[in-house]
C-alpha positions in Angstrom: -24.1 -114.2 17.3 -23.4 -111.8 14.5 -20.7 -109.1 15.2 -21.9 -105.9 13.6 -20.3 -102.5 13.3 -21.8 -99.0 13.1 -21.3 -97.3 9.7 -22.3 -93.7 9.1 -23.5 -92.9 5.6 -22.2 -89.8 3.8 -25.5 -88.0 4.4 -25.5 -88.9 8.1 -21.9 -87.6 8.5 -22.9 -84.3 6.9 -26.0 -83.9 9.1 -24.1 -84.8 12.2 -21.4 -82.2 11.4 -24.1 -79.6 10.7 -25.8 -80.2 14.0 -22.6 -80.3 16.1 -21.3 -77.2 14.3 -24.6 -75.3 14.9 -24.4 -75.9 18.6 -20.7 -75.0 18.8 -21.3 -71.7 17.0 -24.5 -70.9 18.9 -23.0 -71.7 22.3 -19.5 -70.4 21.5 -18.1 -73.6 23.0 -17.9 -77.2 21.9 -18.9 -78.6 25.3 -22.5 -79.4 24.3 -21.5 -80.7 20.9 -19.1 -83.1 22.5 -21.7 -84.2 25.0 -24.3 -84.7 22.2 -21.8 -86.7 20.1 -21.0 -88.9 23.1 -24.7 -89.5 23.7 -25.3 -90.5 20.1 -22.4 -93.0 20.3 -23.6 -94.4 23.5 -27.1 -95.0 22.1 -25.6 -96.5 18.9 -23.5 -98.9 21.1 -26.8 -100.1 22.6 -28.0 -100.9 19.0 -25.1 -103.3 18.7 -26.6 -105.4 21.5 -30.2 -104.9 20.5 -30.4 -103.7 17.0 -34.2 -103.8 16.8 -34.9 -101.3 19.7 -35.6 -98.5 17.2 -39.1 -97.6 16.0 -40.1 -99.1 12.6 -40.6 -96.5 9.8 -42.6 -96.7 6.6 -39.4 -97.4 4.7 -38.6 -101.2 4.6 -35.8 -102.1 6.9 -35.3 -98.6 8.3 -35.8 -97.9 12.0 -35.5 -94.7 14.1 -33.7 -94.4 17.4 -34.8 -91.4 19.4 -32.0 -89.5 21.2 -33.3 -86.4 23.0 -34.9 -84.3 20.3 -33.1 -86.2 17.5 -33.8 -89.4 15.6 -31.0 -91.5 14.2 -32.5 -93.4 11.2 -30.7 -96.6 10.6 -30.8 -99.9 8.8 -29.7 -103.3 10.0 -27.7 -105.6 7.7 -26.0 -108.9 8.4 -22.7 -107.3 9.3 -23.4 -103.6 10.0 -25.8 -101.0 11.2 -26.0 -98.2 8.7 -26.9 -94.8 10.1 -28.7 -93.1 7.2 -29.3 -89.7 8.7 -29.6 -87.7 11.9 -32.8 -85.7 12.2 -33.6 -82.8 14.5 -37.3 -83.3 15.3 -37.7 -79.5 15.5 -37.2 -79.1 11.7 -39.8 -79.1 9.0 -40.7 -82.8 8.5 -41.2 -82.1 4.7 -37.4 -81.6 4.5 -36.6 -85.1 5.8 -34.7 -87.4 3.5 -33.8 -90.7 5.2 -32.1 -92.4 2.3 -32.1 -92.5 -1.5 -34.5 -95.2 -2.6 -33.7 -96.6 -6.0 
């Protein structure tokens, strides 16, 4: 059995911070942001046991894990699970960039 680790891309870290910061400012407390971050991590931990539970996307090798009204887009490699971005499903889908394709 392959031991993988979760790796957040630069884009996903920025998106995650923006989401958590938005809720902290809107709610004037970090309580919900902490709860949401914990939920993301719990769901990502499940990926370590069953990495293919996410929904396939049109991008080769990229899957989406639905967490409440968010989707964590990730890719499975031999030794890691790379989170490419965190997407709030209430945003304009035309603005979605999952990863740079070269």
